[in-house]
N, C-alpha and C positions, 0 to 999 in steps of 0.2 A: 188316405190322409186328407183331411179337409184343409185346403190352402187358405181359406178365409179365417179359420180359427186354428192356427198351429198350436201345438202343445207349448206350455211355458218353458222357457229356457231354465236349466238348473241354476240356482243362485250360488254364488261363490263369495266367501268372506275373504276379501283381499285385505291384508294387513301389511304394515311396514315391518322391516327387520327389527326395529326397536320394539314394536308392539309384540312381535313374535318372541323376542328375548324376554320381555316382561311376563308373557304367558308361560314360558318354559322355565323361568327363574334363572336365566343365564345372562351374561352381559351382552349388550348390543354388538360388541366386538366379536363375540363368539358366533352370533348368527351371521354377521358380515363375512367372517372367515368361512363358515360352512357354505355360504352362497358362492364365494369365490372358488372354493374347492369343488363345487358341484354336488355337495351333499344334500342341498335343498335347491329346489327350482324356484325361479321368480321371473318377474317381468320387469325389465329395466325401462323406466319411463323418462329418465333423464340422467345426467352425469352422476348424480348422487341419490337418485330416487328409485327404489326397488320395492315392488309389492309381491307378496307371496300369498298363495291360496292356503288359508289356515288349515282347513280340513285335509287337503291333499298333503301338505307338509307334515302334519302330525301323523298321518297314515304312513308316509315314507319313513319317518323316524321311528315307527313302531309304537306310537302312542295312541292311535285310534282317533276318530273324529270327535270334535267337541259337541256336546249337546246344547 
């Protein structure tokens, strides 16, 4: 492995719970509930700020990654 030119890190599409809800066609309250229940994983960045990896979340929900 070349330390001067490491391979690029994979890109992740991090979205809010509201954006995820819009993508799935459900209410933001539903995605918030799923996050609290542990059905979807996310990164809590503040008291009310959560971001989720869109592709990983869709895969976990059985919907496959987005093109």
